[in-house]
C-alpha positions as CSV (number, residue, x, y, z in Angstrom):
1,M,67.2,121.1,125.2
2,N,65.2,118.4,123.4
3,T,66.7,115.1,122.2
4,S,66.6,116.0,118.5
5,V,68.6,119.2,119.1
6,K,71.1,117.4,121.2
7,N,71.6,114.8,118.5
8,L,72.0,117.5,115.8
9,L,74.7,119.2,117.9
10,L,76.5,115.9,118.5
11,I,76.5,115.1,114.8
12,T,77.8,118.6,114.0
13,A,80.6,118.2,116.5
14,L,81.5,114.8,115.2
15,G,81.6,116.1,111.7
16,A,83.8,119.0,112.6
17,A,86.2,116.6,114.4
18,L,86.4,114.4,111.4
19,I,87.1,117.3,109.1
20,L,89.9,118.6,111.5
21,G,91.3,115.1,111.7
22,V,91.5,114.8,107.9
23,R,93.1,118.2,107.6
24,A,95.6,117.3,110.3
25,T,96.8,114.2,108.4
26,A,96.4,115.4,104.8
27,A,99.4,115.0,102.5
28,E,101.8,117.9,102.4
29,V,105.1,118.1,100.6
30,G,108.0,118.0,103.1
31,Q,105.9,116.1,105.7
32,P,105.6,112.3,106.3
33,A,103.3,110.8,103.7
34,P,100.0,109.8,105.3
35,D,99.8,106.1,105.8
36,F,97.1,103.9,104.3
37,T,96.2,100.4,103.6
38,L,94.5,99.2,100.4
39,T,93.7,95.9,98.8
40,D,94.9,95.5,95.2
41,I,92.9,93.9,92.4
42,D,94.6,90.5,93.1
43,G,93.3,90.6,96.7
44,H,96.7,91.4,98.3
45,T,96.8,94.0,101.1
46,H,99.4,96.8,100.9
47,T,100.3,99.3,103.6
48,L,102.2,102.3,102.5
49,S,104.5,102.4,105.6
50,S,105.7,98.9,104.8
51,Y,107.5,100.4,101.8
52,K,109.7,102.7,103.9
53,G,113.2,102.4,102.6
54,K,112.0,102.5,99.0
55,L,111.0,105.2,96.7
56,V,107.2,105.2,96.1
57,V,105.1,106.8,93.4
58,L,101.4,107.2,93.9
59,E,99.5,107.7,90.6
60,W,95.8,108.5,90.5
61,V,94.3,106.9,87.4
62,N,91.0,106.5,85.5
63,P,91.2,104.3,82.4
64,E,88.3,106.2,80.7
65,C,89.8,109.7,81.2
66,P,91.1,111.1,77.9
67,I,94.2,112.6,79.6
68,V,95.0,109.2,81.1
69,Q,94.6,107.7,77.6
70,K,97.0,110.3,76.3
71,H,99.7,109.0,78.6
72,Y,98.8,105.3,78.3
73,N,97.4,103.8,75.1
74,K,98.1,106.8,72.9
75,S,101.8,107.2,73.8
76,G,102.9,104.6,76.3
77,N,104.4,107.4,78.4
78,I,103.2,106.3,81.9
79,P,103.7,102.5,81.2
80,G,107.2,103.4,80.1
81,L,107.9,105.2,83.4
82,Q,106.4,102.4,85.4
83,K,108.7,99.8,83.7
84,T,111.8,102.0,84.0
85,Y,111.4,102.8,87.7
86,T,110.0,99.5,89.0
87,A,113.1,97.9,87.3
88,Q,115.1,100.1,89.6
89,G,113.3,99.0,92.7
90,V,110.7,101.9,92.9
91,V,107.3,101.0,94.1
92,W,104.6,102.3,91.7
93,L,101.1,102.3,93.1
94,S,98.2,103.1,90.8
95,I,95.0,104.2,92.6
96,N,91.5,104.7,91.2
97,S,89.3,106.6,93.6
98,A,86.2,106.5,91.4
99,A,83.0,105.8,93.4
100,P,81.1,102.7,92.5
101,G,79.4,103.1,89.1
102,K,81.3,106.3,88.2
103,Q,83.5,106.7,85.1
104,G,86.5,104.4,85.1
105,D,85.3,102.2,88.0
106,F,86.4,99.0,86.3
107,D,86.1,95.7,88.1
108,P,89.3,93.7,88.6
109,A,88.8,91.7,85.3
110,Q,88.3,94.9,83.4
111,V,91.3,96.5,85.0
112,K,93.5,93.5,84.1
113,A,92.3,93.5,80.5
114,W,93.0,97.3,80.2
115,M,96.4,97.0,81.8
116,Q,97.4,94.3,79.3
117,K,96.1,96.3,76.4
118,V,98.0,99.5,77.3
119,G,101.1,97.8,78.7
120,A,100.7,99.1,82.2
121,A,103.1,97.8,84.7
122,P,102.6,99.3,88.2
123,T,103.6,97.4,91.3
124,A,99.9,97.3,92.2
125,Y,96.5,98.7,91.1
126,F,93.9,99.7,93.7
127,R,90.2,100.5,93.7
128,D,89.7,103.2,96.4
129,Q,86.0,103.2,95.9
130,T,85.2,105.1,99.2
131,G,87.6,107.8,98.1
132,A,89.3,107.7,101.5
133,V,92.8,107.6,100.2
134,G,92.1,110.0,97.4
135,H,90.8,112.6,99.9
136,L,93.7,111.9,102.3
137,Y,96.1,112.9,99.6
138,G,93.9,115.6,98.1
139,A,94.0,113.9,94.7
140,K,92.2,116.2,92.2
141,T,92.9,114.8,88.7
142,T,93.8,111.8,86.7
143,P,96.7,111.6,86.5
144,H,97.8,113.2,89.8
145,I,101.3,112.1,91.0
146,F,102.9,111.9,94.5
147,I,106.4,110.8,95.2
148,I,107.6,109.6,98.6
149,N,111.3,109.3,99.4
150,L,113.2,106.5,101.2
151,E,112.4,108.1,104.6
152,G,108.7,108.1,104.0
153,T,108.5,111.9,103.3
154,L,106.3,113.3,100.5
155,V,108.7,115.1,98.2
156,Y,106.6,115.7,95.1
157,A,102.9,116.4,94.4
158,G,101.5,117.5,91.1
159,G,101.2,116.8,87.4
160,I,102.9,114.3,85.3
161,D,104.4,117.0,83.1
162,S,104.4,120.7,82.2
163,I,102.0,120.8,79.2
164,A,98.3,120.5,80.1
165,S,96.9,119.1,76.9
166,S,95.3,116.0,75.5
167,D,97.7,115.9,72.6
168,P,100.3,113.0,72.8
169,A,102.6,115.1,70.6
170,D,103.1,117.5,73.5
171,I,104.7,114.8,75.7
172,A,108.1,115.0,74.0
173,R,108.5,118.7,74.5
174,A,107.1,118.9,78.0
175,T,109.1,118.8,81.2
176,N,108.4,115.4,82.8
177,Y,108.1,116.2,86.5
178,V,108.5,112.5,87.5
179,T,111.8,112.0,85.7
180,A,113.0,115.4,87.0
181,A,112.1,114.5,90.6
182,M,113.7,111.1,90.3
183,A,116.9,112.6,88.9
184,D,117.1,115.0,91.8
185,L,116.6,112.2,94.3
186,A,119.2,110.0,92.6
187,A,121.7,112.8,92.8
188,G,120.9,113.4,96.5
189,R,119.4,116.8,95.8
190,P,116.1,118.2,97.1
191,V,113.4,118.0,94.5
192,A,113.5,121.3,92.7
193,M,109.9,121.3,91.4
194,S,108.2,119.7,94.4
195,N,104.7,121.2,93.9
196,T,103.2,121.6,90.4
197,K,99.6,121.9,89.1
198,P,98.1,118.6,88.2
199,Y,95.9,118.4,85.1
200,G,93.5,115.9,83.7
201,C,90.0,114.7,84.4
202,S,88.5,115.3,87.9
203,V,88.7,112.3,90.2
204,K,85.2,110.8,90.1
205,Y,84.5,110.6,93.9
């Protein structure tokens, strides 16, 4: 067997191992939330496992996505949720997995200006430019929401609400899956709607 063939087989094997590794640790409701470490736009490092003992919301975001705009500057829906729950001690982590130069890949100064404009108030905002954390969680859309309980278990994955539209008027009549999940957790109940279909713009990996 010549060297080039050996190298090709080695690369193929390594690729298969990596794929299997990602699948083995990918996010799944009812299982421990996969750990990760990211640096926020202020240069502070956050590790998910360090928040064990707190409720954590992961929100995939893209400031240029029309559906994100529906829930931010056109309605204040998500900023309102962020303020409500962080005031209760919930950790809200906004993650942008856009690749460098893709739609919504704002630099830190742009992010801060946008957050101020729309009233966003997450605990932290991250640029996941490699897409590693987005792929780890299987984030498909912006927004895409994941909720992690006090024990570090993923208890919700899916959409922000039940009406997949770009019309802010639909927010009031939709079932908000975040508030529903939080109400279940506060009451000590299992999350009734633990998996829903997310809607929005595709994550720009």
